[in-house]
Backbone as JSON Lines, residues from 0, in Angstrom:
{"i":0,"aa":"M","n":[0.59,-1.28,-0.28],"ca":[-0.11,-0.44,0.03],"c":[1.24,0.85,0.37]}
{"i":1,"aa":"K","n":[2.13,0.93,0.43],"ca":[2.73,2.8,0.96],"c":[3.4,2.54,0.03]}
{"i":2,"aa":"R","n":[3.59,2.0,-1.35],"ca":[4.37,1.47,-2.52],"c":[3.22,2.28,-3.2]}
{"i":3,"aa":"L","n":[2.5,1.49,-3.51],"ca":[0.89,2.38,-4.05],"c":[0.7,3.72,-4.18]}
{"i":4,"aa":"V","n":[0.82,4.33,-2.85],"ca":[0.73,5.77,-2.45],"c":[1.96,6.53,-2.09]}
{"i":5,"aa":"F","n":[2.77,5.96,-2.85],"ca":[3.6,6.85,-3.07],"c":[4.07,7.16,-4.98]}
{"i":6,"aa":"L","n":[3.85,6.19,-5.72],"ca":[3.7,6.11,-6.91],"c":[2.15,6.88,-7.07]}
{"i":7,"aa":"A","n":[1.0,7.14,-6.52],"ca":[-0.14,7.6,-6.38],"c":[0.42,9.28,-6.44]}
{"i":8,"aa":"S","n":[1.2,9.78,-5.54],"ca":[1.84,11.2,-5.47],"c":[2.55,11.48,-6.2]}
{"i":9,"aa":"L","n":[2.97,11.07,-7.09],"ca":[4.24,11.2,-8.12],"c":[3.46,11.38,-9.17]}
{"i":10,"aa":"L","n":[2.21,11.26,-9.26],"ca":[0.53,11.43,-10.32],"c":[0.81,12.73,-10.5]}
{"i":11,"aa":"P","n":[0.94,13.77,-9.75],"ca":[0.41,15.3,-10.07],"c":[1.43,15.86,-10.93]}
{"i":12,"aa":"L","n":[2.91,15.42,-10.96],"ca":[4.06,15.95,-11.7],"c":[3.68,15.33,-12.68]}
{"i":13,"aa":"A","n":[3.4,14.28,-12.67],"ca":[3.92,13.33,-13.84],"c":[2.44,13.66,-14.98]}
{"i":14,"aa":"W","n":[1.31,14.96,-14.94],"ca":[0.36,15.03,-15.12],"c":[0.85,16.23,-15.62]}
{"i":15,"aa":"L","n":[1.8,17.51,-14.88],"ca":[2.37,18.21,-15.75],"c":[3.03,18.34,-16.2]}
{"i":16,"aa":"L","n":[4.39,17.32,-15.99],"ca":[4.76,17.35,-17.04],"c":[4.34,16.97,-18.75]}
{"i":17,"aa":"G","n":[3.36,15.85,-18.29],"ca":[2.36,16.09,-20.17],"c":[1.35,16.68,-20.71]}
{"i":18,"aa":"E","n":[1.15,17.39,-19.24],"ca":[1.01,18.57,-20.01],"c":[1.61,19.84,-20.57]}
{"i":19,"aa":"G","n":[2.52,19.82,-20.01],"ca":[4.45,20.97,-20.91],"c":[4.61,20.36,-22.1]}
{"i":20,"aa":"F","n":[4.64,19.15,-21.57],"ca":[5.02,18.8,-22.66],"c":[4.58,18.5,-24.22]}
{"i":21,"aa":"T","n":[3.1,18.58,-23.84],"ca":[2.63,18.6,-25.49],"c":[1.66,19.85,-25.18]}
{"i":22,"aa":"G","n":[2.12,20.96,-24.59],"ca":[1.51,22.18,-24.71],"c":[0.15,22.91,-24.42]}
{"i":23,"aa":"K","n":[0.15,22.66,-23.38],"ca":[-1.26,22.11,-22.43],"c":[-1.7,22.85,-21.6]}
{"i":24,"aa":"L","n":[-0.43,23.46,-21.3],"ca":[-0.8,24.16,-19.81],"c":[-1.32,25.78,-20.43]}
{"i":25,"aa":"G","n":[-1.88,26.49,-21.31],"ca":[-2.52,27.51,-21.31],"c":[-1.24,28.26,-21.97]}
{"i":26,"aa":"P","n":[-1.66,29.51,-21.39],"ca":[-1.04,30.56,-22.63],"c":[0.31,31.37,-21.52]}
{"i":27,"aa":"N","n":[-0.53,30.93,-20.35],"ca":[1.02,31.18,-19.23],"c":[1.54,29.85,-18.32]}
{"i":28,"aa":"P","n":[1.93,29.42,-19.38],"ca":[2.73,27.8,-18.45],"c":[3.36,27.94,-17.43]}
{"i":29,"aa":"V","n":[4.26,29.16,-17.22],"ca":[4.98,29.56,-15.31],"c":[4.1,29.2,-14.47]}
{"i":30,"aa":"E","n":[2.79,30.09,-15.0],"ca":[2.4,29.97,-13.84],"c":[1.22,29.09,-13.31]}
{"i":31,"aa":"A","n":[1.15,28.28,-14.64],"ca":[-0.3,27.43,-14.71],"c":[0.79,26.46,-13.32]}
{"i":32,"aa":"I","n":[1.84,26.1,-13.98],"ca":[2.93,25.25,-13.16],"c":[3.31,25.46,-11.46]}
{"i":33,"aa":"T","n":[3.77,26.98,-11.59],"ca":[3.61,27.76,-10.27],"c":[2.34,27.42,-9.19]}
{"i":34,"aa":"H","n":[1.41,27.26,-9.95],"ca":[0.07,26.98,-9.14],"c":[-0.07,25.46,-8.65]}
{"i":35,"aa":"S","n":[-0.07,24.95,-9.84],"ca":[-0.27,23.44,-9.51],"c":[0.66,23.06,-8.53]}
{"i":36,"aa":"T","n":[1.74,23.59,-8.21],"ca":[2.87,22.53,-7.85],"c":[2.63,23.06,-6.47]}
{"i":37,"aa":"G","n":[1.97,24.82,-5.84],"ca":[2.15,25.33,-4.86],"c":[0.56,24.29,-3.76]}
{"i":38,"aa":"D","n":[-0.09,24.45,-5.23],"ca":[-1.51,23.56,-4.7],"c":[-1.17,22.11,-4.01]}
{"i":39,"aa":"W","n":[-0.6,21.69,-4.83],"ca":[-0.18,20.02,-4.7],"c":[1.11,20.36,-3.63]}
{"i":40,"aa":"A","n":[1.54,21.21,-3.3],"ca":[2.03,21.09,-1.93],"c":[1.36,20.99,-0.07]}
{"i":41,"aa":"L","n":[0.29,22.7,-0.76],"ca":[-0.76,22.83,0.45],"c":[-1.16,21.26,0.76]}
{"i":42,"aa":"R","n":[-1.91,21.15,-0.87],"ca":[-2.74,19.49,-0.4],"c":[-1.83,18.24,0.54]}
{"i":43,"aa":"F","n":[-0.97,17.78,0.36],"ca":[0.06,17.61,0.49],"c":[0.27,17.82,2.68]}
{"i":44,"aa":"L","n":[0.19,18.97,2.23],"ca":[1.07,18.84,3.95],"c":[-0.53,19.23,4.49]}
{"i":45,"aa":"L","n":[-2.17,19.38,3.88],"ca":[-2.59,18.88,5.32],"c":[-3.03,17.18,4.92]}
{"i":46,"aa":"A","n":[-2.71,17.41,4.09],"ca":[-3.04,15.26,4.45],"c":[-2.01,14.71,4.97]}
{"i":47,"aa":"T","n":[-0.99,15.18,5.63],"ca":[-0.22,15.03,6.68],"c":[-0.78,15.42,7.66]}
{"i":48,"aa":"L","n":[-1.47,16.0,8.27],"ca":[-2.6,16.17,9.45],"c":[-3.56,15.92,9.4]}
{"i":49,"aa":"V","n":[-4.07,15.93,8.38],"ca":[-4.79,14.19,8.18],"c":[-5.1,12.77,9.07]}
{"i":50,"aa":"I","n":[-3.41,12.58,9.23],"ca":[-3.55,11.1,9.39],"c":[-4.53,10.73,11.46]}
{"i":51,"aa":"S","n":[-3.32,11.77,12.08],"ca":[-3.24,11.75,12.82],"c":[-5.09,11.72,13.34]}
{"i":52,"aa":"P","n":[-5.74,12.47,13.05],"ca":[-7.85,12.19,13.75],"c":[-7.75,11.15,12.99]}
{"i":53,"aa":"A","n":[-7.57,11.08,11.09],"ca":[-8.04,10.05,11.11],"c":[-7.53,8.34,12.14]}
{"i":54,"aa":"R","n":[-6.28,8.09,12.64],"ca":[-6.01,7.52,13.4],"c":[-6.77,6.47,13.93]}
{"i":55,"aa":"R","n":[-7.44,7.64,14.99],"ca":[-8.52,7.63,16.37],"c":[-9.93,7.92,15.95]}
{"i":56,"aa":"V","n":[-10.13,8.26,14.56],"ca":[-11.23,7.99,14.78],"c":[-11.97,7.15,14.15]}
{"i":57,"aa":"L","n":[-10.84,5.98,13.19],"ca":[-11.0,4.92,12.63],"c":[-10.06,4.22,13.23]}
{"i":58,"aa":"K","n":[-9.42,4.45,14.64],"ca":[-8.69,3.31,14.95],"c":[-7.47,2.18,14.07]}
{"i":59,"aa":"Q","n":[-7.4,2.88,13.73],"ca":[-6.1,2.07,12.21],"c":[-4.27,2.83,13.09]}
{"i":60,"aa":"P","n":[-4.4,2.15,14.18],"ca":[-2.79,2.9,14.41],"c":[-1.8,2.41,13.23]}
{"i":61,"aa":"S","n":[-1.69,1.81,12.23],"ca":[-0.54,1.81,11.28],"c":[-0.71,3.0,10.32]}
{"i":62,"aa":"L","n":[-1.96,3.99,10.0],"ca":[-1.7,4.87,9.08],"c":[-1.27,5.54,9.48]}
{"i":63,"aa":"I","n":[-0.25,5.49,11.12],"ca":[1.13,6.84,11.6],"c":[1.82,6.71,10.09]}
{"i":64,"aa":"G","n":[1.91,5.34,9.64],"ca":[3.1,5.17,8.57],"c":[3.1,5.81,7.72]}
{"i":65,"aa":"Y","n":[2.21,6.81,6.99],"ca":[2.08,7.14,5.52],"c":[2.38,8.9,6.38]}
{"i":66,"aa":"R","n":[2.33,9.0,7.21],"ca":[2.63,10.82,7.66],"c":[4.0,10.88,6.92]}
{"i":67,"aa":"R","n":[4.75,10.31,7.51],"ca":[6.52,10.94,6.91],"c":[6.44,10.81,5.15]}
{"i":68,"aa":"L","n":[5.88,10.16,4.72],"ca":[5.74,10.04,3.45],"c":[4.59,11.24,2.82]}
{"i":69,"aa":"L","n":[3.92,11.22,3.08],"ca":[2.75,12.36,3.05],"c":[3.62,13.7,3.07]}
{"i":70,"aa":"G","n":[4.64,13.38,4.34],"ca":[5.04,15.32,4.39],"c":[6.0,15.3,3.8]}
{"i":71,"aa":"L","n":[6.48,14.44,3.31],"ca":[8.53,14.39,2.55],"c":[7.47,14.74,1.04]}
{"i":72,"aa":"Y","n":[6.3,14.75,0.66],"ca":[6.13,14.78,-0.62],"c":[5.15,16.46,-0.7]}
{"i":73,"aa":"A","n":[5.02,17.11,0.53],"ca":[4.53,18.38,0.98],"c":[5.92,19.04,0.26]}
{"i":74,"aa":"F","n":[6.84,18.37,1.19],"ca":[8.11,19.31,1.22],"c":[8.86,18.87,0.05]}
{"i":75,"aa":"F","n":[8.67,18.04,-1.01],"ca":[9.29,17.58,-2.75],"c":[8.13,18.64,-3.3]}
{"i":76,"aa":"Y","n":[6.8,18.95,-3.32],"ca":[5.8,20.13,-4.72],"c":[6.39,21.5,-3.5]}
{"i":77,"aa":"A","n":[6.41,21.37,-2.05],"ca":[7.22,22.57,-2.15],"c":[7.69,23.34,-2.29]}
{"i":78,"aa":"A","n":[9.45,22.47,-3.14],"ca":[10.82,22.8,-3.79],"c":[10.53,23.63,-4.53]}
{"i":79,"aa":"L","n":[9.32,22.14,-5.66],"ca":[9.73,22.45,-7.01],"c":[8.92,23.5,-7.2]}
{"i":80,"aa":"H","n":[7.95,24.69,-6.48],"ca":[7.09,25.92,-6.0],"c":[8.39,26.55,-6.84]}
{"i":81,"aa":"L","n":[9.22,27.13,-5.01],"ca":[10.22,27.82,-5.2],"c":[11.09,28.05,-6.5]}
{"i":82,"aa":"L","n":[11.67,26.32,-6.77],"ca":[12.37,26.3,-8.23],"c":[12.11,26.66,-9.33]}
{"i":83,"aa":"T","n":[10.29,26.29,-9.38],"ca":[9.39,27.37,-10.38],"c":[9.53,28.55,-10.4]}
{"i":84,"aa":"W","n":[9.48,29.11,-9.05],"ca":[9.99,31.13,-9.04],"c":[11.17,31.43,-9.23]}
{"i":85,"aa":"V","n":[11.58,30.54,-8.96],"ca":[13.57,30.78,-9.11],"c":[14.35,30.66,-10.6]}
{"i":86,"aa":"W","n":[13.51,29.76,-11.08],"ca":[14.25,29.65,-12.71],"c":[13.36,29.0,-13.92]}
{"i":87,"aa":"L","n":[12.07,29.19,-13.93],"ca":[11.29,29.9,-15.13],"c":[10.37,31.28,-14.85]}
{"i":88,"aa":"D","n":[10.66,31.89,-13.89],"ca":[9.93,33.22,-13.45],"c":[10.97,34.14,-13.58]}
{"i":89,"aa":"K","n":[12.27,34.05,-12.9],"ca":[12.79,34.94,-12.66],"c":[13.89,34.44,-13.07]}
{"i":90,"aa":"F","n":[14.56,33.33,-13.65],"ca":[15.73,32.83,-14.48],"c":[17.12,33.89,-13.44]}
{"i":91,"aa":"F","n":[16.69,32.5,-12.16],"ca":[17.84,33.53,-11.47],"c":[18.59,34.9,-11.34]}
{"i":92,"aa":"D","n":[17.55,35.31,-11.45],"ca":[17.62,37.06,-11.34],"c":[18.0,37.38,-9.54]}
{"i":93,"aa":"W","n":[18.67,37.32,-8.97],"ca":[18.91,37.76,-7.49],"c":[18.63,38.77,-7.1]}
{"i":94,"aa":"P","n":[18.82,39.93,-7.83],"ca":[18.16,41.19,-7.56],"c":[17.06,41.53,-7.46]}
{"i":95,"aa":"E","n":[16.02,40.47,-8.83],"ca":[14.36,41.19,-9.14],"c":[13.94,40.92,-8.1]}
{"i":96,"aa":"M","n":[14.72,39.26,-7.74],"ca":[14.02,38.17,-6.6],"c":[14.57,38.44,-5.17]}
{"i":97,"aa":"W","n":[14.78,39.79,-4.85],"ca":[15.62,40.01,-3.83],"c":[14.08,40.7,-3.71]}
{"i":98,"aa":"D","n":[14.05,42.04,-4.61],"ca":[13.24,42.9,-4.44],"c":[11.81,42.49,-4.34]}
{"i":99,"aa":"D","n":[11.36,41.46,-4.86],"ca":[9.94,40.9,-4.82],"c":[9.69,40.36,-3.53]}
{"i":100,"aa":"L","n":[10.9,40.23,-2.87],"ca":[10.44,39.66,-1.57],"c":[10.67,41.06,-0.38]}
{"i":101,"aa":"L","n":[11.68,41.85,-0.68],"ca":[11.23,42.76,0.44],"c":[9.73,43.49,-0.04]}
{"i":102,"aa":"H","n":[9.4,43.49,-0.84],"ca":[7.87,44.17,-1.11],"c":[6.36,43.03,-1.56]}
{"i":103,"aa":"R","n":[7.0,41.72,-2.16],"ca":[5.6,40.9,-2.06],"c":[5.74,40.2,-0.14]}
{"i":104,"aa":"R","n":[4.6,40.83,0.24],"ca":[4.46,39.98,1.27],"c":[4.23,38.69,1.3]}
{"i":105,"aa":"F","n":[3.83,38.38,0.4],"ca":[2.79,36.72,-0.08],"c":[4.62,35.66,-0.02]}
{"i":106,"aa":"I","n":[5.86,36.89,-0.65],"ca":[6.64,35.85,-1.0],"c":[7.26,35.17,0.35]}
{"i":107,"aa":"M","n":[7.37,36.52,1.12],"ca":[8.01,36.31,2.44],"c":[7.57,34.99,3.25]}
{"i":108,"aa":"A","n":[6.34,35.37,2.8],"ca":[5.32,34.28,3.74],"c":[5.42,32.41,3.55]}
{"i":109,"aa":"G","n":[5.52,32.54,2.23],"ca":[5.79,31.4,1.21],"c":[6.92,31.39,1.43]}
{"i":110,"aa":"L","n":[8.6,31.53,1.84],"ca":[9.47,31.01,2.2],"c":[10.05,31.05,3.84]}
{"i":111,"aa":"L","n":[8.99,31.59,4.59],"ca":[8.96,31.03,5.56],"c":[8.38,29.42,6.21]}
{"i":112,"aa":"A","n":[7.4,29.27,5.16],"ca":[6.3,27.93,5.46],"c":[7.61,27.07,5.07]}
{"i":113,"aa":"L","n":[8.5,27.59,4.11],"ca":[9.31,26.11,3.46],"c":[10.38,26.39,3.6]}
{"i":114,"aa":"A","n":[11.28,27.37,4.15],"ca":[12.35,27.33,5.78],"c":[11.58,26.38,6.65]}
{"i":115,"aa":"L","n":[11.21,26.16,7.04],"ca":[10.16,25.39,8.34],"c":[10.37,24.16,8.24]}
{"i":116,"aa":"M","n":[9.77,23.8,6.81],"ca":[10.09,22.04,6.09],"c":[11.37,21.72,5.99]}
{"i":117,"aa":"V","n":[11.91,22.75,5.8],"ca":[13.87,21.91,5.88],"c":[13.75,21.31,6.99]}
{"i":118,"aa":"P","n":[13.94,21.93,8.14],"ca":[14.22,20.66,9.55],"c":[13.44,19.81,10.14]}
{"i":119,"aa":"L","n":[12.08,19.84,9.02],"ca":[11.36,18.62,9.92],"c":[11.78,17.44,8.21]}
{"i":120,"aa":"A","n":[11.94,17.91,7.27],"ca":[12.12,16.9,6.22],"c":[12.88,16.35,6.52]}
{"i":121,"aa":"L","n":[13.91,17.19,6.57],"ca":[15.69,16.68,7.52],"c":[15.16,15.74,9.13]}
{"i":122,"aa":"T","n":[14.57,15.65,9.5],"ca":[14.28,14.52,10.67],"c":[13.22,13.68,10.96]}
{"i":123,"aa":"S","n":[13.34,13.62,9.46],"ca":[12.15,12.35,9.22],"c":[12.15,11.62,9.21]}
{"i":124,"aa":"T","n":[13.78,10.98,9.63],"ca":[14.21,9.34,9.93],"c":[14.16,8.98,11.38]}
{"i":125,"aa":"T","n":[14.06,8.04,11.48],"ca":[13.61,7.24,12.6],"c":[15.05,7.23,13.21]}
{"i":126,"aa":"A","n":[16.39,7.49,12.74],"ca":[16.99,7.56,13.07],"c":[17.27,9.08,13.66]}
{"i":127,"aa":"S","n":[16.86,10.54,13.04],"ca":[16.27,11.18,14.01],"c":[15.86,11.32,14.95]}
{"i":128,"aa":"I","n":[14.46,10.38,14.95],"ca":[14.08,10.47,16.47],"c":[14.66,9.31,17.06]}
{"i":129,"aa":"A","n":[15.51,8.88,17.01],"ca":[16.49,8.38,18.03],"c":[16.83,9.02,18.5]}
{"i":130,"aa":"R","n":[17.89,9.9,17.71],"ca":[19.22,10.64,17.95],"c":[18.09,11.87,19.33]}
{"i":131,"aa":"L","n":[17.41,12.38,17.49],"ca":[16.65,13.95,19.39],"c":[16.03,13.44,20.28]}
{"i":132,"aa":"G","n":[16.02,12.06,20.51],"ca":[14.08,12.04,21.53],"c":[13.17,11.48,21.22]}
{"i":133,"aa":"G","n":[12.54,11.13,22.26],"ca":[10.78,11.24,20.88],"c":[10.66,12.45,21.6]}
{"i":134,"aa":"R","n":[10.14,12.81,22.86],"ca":[10.35,14.09,23.32],"c":[10.11,15.69,22.32]}
{"i":135,"aa":"N","n":[11.33,15.48,21.9],"ca":[12.45,16.76,21.57],"c":[11.77,16.49,20.27]}
{"i":136,"aa":"W","n":[12.18,15.06,19.76],"ca":[11.51,15.25,18.39],"c":[9.9,15.81,17.95]}
{"i":137,"aa":"R","n":[9.62,15.86,18.48],"ca":[7.66,15.68,19.16],"c":[7.69,16.83,19.13]}
{"i":138,"aa":"R","n":[8.06,17.93,19.85],"ca":[8.24,19.18,19.89],"c":[8.91,20.06,18.62]}
{"i":139,"aa":"L","n":[10.04,19.2,17.58],"ca":[10.86,20.22,16.41],"c":[9.1,20.17,15.65]}
{"i":140,"aa":"H","n":[8.46,18.39,15.72],"ca":[8.01,18.65,14.27],"c":[5.88,18.97,14.98]}
{"i":141,"aa":"Q","n":[6.02,19.88,16.08],"ca":[5.3,20.56,16.43],"c":[5.04,22.13,15.14]}
{"i":142,"aa":"A","n":[6.46,22.31,14.97],"ca":[6.69,23.55,13.99],"c":[5.22,23.34,11.97]}
{"i":143,"aa":"V","n":[4.74,22.03,12.05],"ca":[4.44,21.84,11.09],"c":[3.0,22.68,10.65]}
{"i":144,"aa":"Y","n":[2.69,22.92,12.27],"ca":[1.12,23.62,12.46],"c":[1.23,25.21,12.51]}
{"i":145,"aa":"V","n":[2.44,25.83,11.96],"ca":[3.3,27.38,11.23],"c":[3.45,26.49,10.21]}
{"i":146,"aa":"V","n":[3.93,25.5,9.9],"ca":[4.05,25.6,8.74],"c":[2.5,25.59,7.21]}
{"i":147,"aa":"A","n":[1.66,25.3,7.92],"ca":[0.52,25.64,7.57],"c":[-0.32,26.6,7.49]}
{"i":148,"aa":"I","n":[0.12,26.92,8.8],"ca":[-1.01,28.24,8.27],"c":[0.17,29.58,7.25]}
{"i":149,"aa":"A","n":[1.41,29.46,7.89],"ca":[2.11,30.3,6.6],"c":[1.81,30.21,5.46]}
{"i":150,"aa":"A","n":[1.83,28.56,5.26],"ca":[1.62,28.07,3.63],"c":[0.19,29.31,3.25]}
{"i":151,"aa":"L","n":[-1.21,28.28,4.4],"ca":[-2.19,29.43,3.28],"c":[-2.4,31.39,3.83]}
{"i":152,"aa":"V","n":[-1.31,31.76,4.78],"ca":[-1.59,33.21,4.77],"c":[-0.68,33.41,3.18]}
{"i":153,"aa":"H","n":[0.22,32.6,2.66],"ca":[1.13,32.85,1.21],"c":[-0.05,32.64,0.6]}
{"i":154,"aa":"Y","n":[-0.86,31.89,0.05],"ca":[-1.61,31.68,-0.7],"c":[-3.47,32.47,-0.46]}
{"i":155,"aa":"Y","n":[-4.0,33.22,0.08],"ca":[-4.45,34.1,1.16],"c":[-3.74,35.77,0.55]}
{"i":156,"aa":"W","n":[-2.93,36.01,0.48],"ca":[-2.25,37.21,0.42],"c":[-1.78,37.67,-1.5]}
{"i":157,"aa":"L","n":[-1.7,35.95,-1.19],"ca":[-0.93,35.85,-3.42],"c":[-2.21,36.03,-4.39]}
{"i":158,"aa":"V","n":[-3.88,35.53,-3.81],"ca":[-4.82,35.71,-4.54],"c":[-5.61,37.12,-4.45]}
{"i":159,"aa":"K","n":[-5.56,37.93,-5.91],"ca":[-6.16,39.08,-6.07],"c":[-7.73,39.09,-5.68]}
{"i":160,"aa":"S","n":[-8.38,38.15,-6.09],"ca":[-9.4,38.96,-6.36],"c":[-10.82,36.93,-6.1]}
{"i":161,"aa":"D","n":[-10.84,35.95,-6.21],"ca":[-11.04,35.37,-5.47],"c":[-10.3,34.8,-4.42]}
{"i":162,"aa":"I","n":[-11.02,34.75,-3.16],"ca":[-10.58,34.17,-1.88],"c":[-11.17,33.22,-1.7]}
{"i":163,"aa":"T","n":[-11.51,32.25,-2.84],"ca":[-12.35,31.11,-2.31],"c":[-11.89,29.7,-2.52]}
{"i":164,"aa":"A","n":[-10.42,28.96,-3.39],"ca":[-9.55,28.56,-2.69],"c":[-8.95,28.12,-0.62]}
{"i":165,"aa":"P","n":[-8.98,29.88,-1.33],"ca":[-7.65,29.6,-0.25],"c":[-8.25,29.39,1.32]}
{"i":166,"aa":"L","n":[-10.14,30.22,1.54],"ca":[-10.34,30.05,2.59],"c":[-10.75,28.55,2.46]}
{"i":167,"aa":"S","n":[-11.33,27.5,1.37],"ca":[-11.76,26.65,1.64],"c":[-10.7,25.47,2.75]}
{"i":168,"aa":"Y","n":[-9.36,25.63,2.3],"ca":[-7.95,25.43,2.52],"c":[-8.37,25.13,3.78]}
{"i":169,"aa":"G","n":[-8.31,27.01,4.42],"ca":[-8.55,27.54,5.27],"c":[-9.6,26.76,6.47]}
{"i":170,"aa":"A","n":[-10.39,26.49,6.05],"ca":[-11.6,25.39,6.85],"c":[-11.3,24.02,7.27]}
{"i":171,"aa":"V","n":[-10.1,23.53,5.82],"ca":[-10.54,22.12,6.86],"c":[-8.95,22.29,7.68]}
{"i":172,"aa":"L","n":[-7.62,23.2,7.44],"ca":[-7.09,23.35,8.61],"c":[-7.44,23.62,10.4]}
{"i":173,"aa":"G","n":[-8.61,24.84,9.94],"ca":[-9.9,25.08,10.98],"c":[-9.81,23.91,11.74]}
{"i":174,"aa":"V","n":[-10.53,22.79,10.86],"ca":[-11.19,21.18,11.35],"c":[-9.7,20.65,11.99]}
{"i":175,"aa":"L","n":[-8.87,20.75,11.69],"ca":[-8.19,19.81,12.23],"c":[-6.9,20.21,13.02]}
{"i":176,"aa":"L","n":[-7.32,21.68,12.66],"ca":[-6.63,22.2,14.52],"c":[-7.51,21.64,15.64]}
{"i":177,"aa":"L","n":[-8.86,22.04,15.68],"ca":[-9.8,22.53,16.35],"c":[-9.75,20.8,16.78]}
{"i":178,"aa":"F","n":[-10.05,19.99,16.13],"ca":[-9.73,18.53,16.56],"c":[-8.81,17.99,17.52]}
{"i":179,"aa":"R","n":[-7.41,18.54,17.37],"ca":[-6.93,18.82,18.31],"c":[-6.78,19.3,19.75]}
{"i":180,"aa":"V","n":[-7.3,19.97,19.47],"ca":[-7.78,21.04,20.49],"c":[-8.59,20.16,21.38]}
{"i":181,"aa":"V","n":[-10.36,19.62,20.56],"ca":[-11.15,19.06,21.84],"c":[-10.11,17.99,22.19]}
{"i":182,"aa":"V","n":[-9.39,17.26,21.59],"ca":[-9.16,15.83,21.77],"c":[-7.86,16.4,23.02]}
{"i":183,"aa":"K","n":[-7.35,17.15,23.55],"ca":[-5.83,17.59,24.05],"c":[-7.11,17.34,25.89]}
{"i":184,"aa":"L","n":[-8.04,18.27,25.37],"ca":[-9.29,19.38,26.37],"c":[-9.48,17.15,27.17]}
{"i":185,"aa":"L","n":[-10.15,16.64,26.38],"ca":[-10.79,15.7,26.42],"c":[-9.69,14.62,27.76]}
{"i":186,"aa":"V","n":[-8.87,14.68,27.29],"ca":[-7.93,13.81,27.34],"c":[-7.06,14.39,28.85]}
{"i":187,"aa":"S","n":[-7.19,15.88,29.38],"ca":[-6.99,15.79,30.38],"c":[-7.56,16.36,31.35]}
{"i":188,"aa":"R","n":[-9.61,15.89,30.56],"ca":[-10.61,15.67,32.47],"c":[-10.17,14.31,32.1]}
{"i":189,"aa":"R","n":[-10.35,13.59,31.29],"ca":[-10.47,12.27,30.9],"c":[-9.39,10.57,31.5]}
{"i":190,"aa":"P","n":[-8.01,10.86,32.08],"ca":[-6.61,10.71,32.29],"c":[-6.49,8.52,31.27]}
{"i":191,"aa":"D","n":[-7.54,8.27,31.73],"ca":[-8.41,7.12,31.06],"c":[-8.19,6.83,29.52]}
{"i":192,"aa":"L","n":[-8.22,7.85,29.11],"ca":[-7.91,8.38,27.62],"c":[-6.46,8.07,27.17]}
{"i":193,"aa":"P","n":[-6.01,7.88,25.7],"ca":[-4.91,7.55,25.48],"c":[-4.25,9.09,25.72]}
{"i":194,"aa":"A","n":[-3.17,9.39,26.21],"ca":[-2.19,10.72,25.79],"c":[-2.01,11.48,24.48]}
{"i":195,"aa":"R","n":[-1.71,10.06,23.89],"ca":[-1.31,10.68,22.98],"c":[-1.7,9.59,21.31]}
{"i":196,"aa":"Q","n":[-2.42,10.34,20.99],"ca":[-2.28,10.23,19.31],"c":[-0.81,10.03,17.88]}
{"i":197,"aa":"G","n":[-0.43,11.19,18.42],"ca":[0.6,11.76,17.48],"c":[-0.15,12.82,17.08]}
{"i":198,"aa":"S","n":[1.36,13.94,16.66],"ca":[0.88,14.49,16.41],"c":[0.06,14.96,15.02]}
């Protein structure tokens, strides 16, 4: 099943490459690639946050094994999103990119999200958990919530008119965060409940 999920997670990239090679990305291919990679990065990021509620509600602890895979794909598509901007949009024009960074706040929010994803991706291995210790590792990976919020702010600030998509993603994130708050409150009141089902 993990292999199937791994391959399925590559389908958005395969579709994007296919559309690009056949000239079906529309009048502005760079914009299409930018939006697609950004959307999929956010979708995979939210998918990682779905795992913990799903395993608790469905009583399927084994689902935790997919969180690392989905998280790494979120980082992968976010890196492609950045690479599209640096390479295809700006052609490595560092002064222009720096000017954009200073004057376009949505870029700053996006870079913050990606920067915070780097240590999460680097410490996603079992060896990292052993090296850092379970408690420290969990504390570090709480940053995923900041990543998700920063990514949504990036999307919201980027959109100039129709904010339906970022608000929809925001609603999903809100439900996922609310679920965690409710579970934590229940656990604090009911010591007999499992204290941790993963972040």
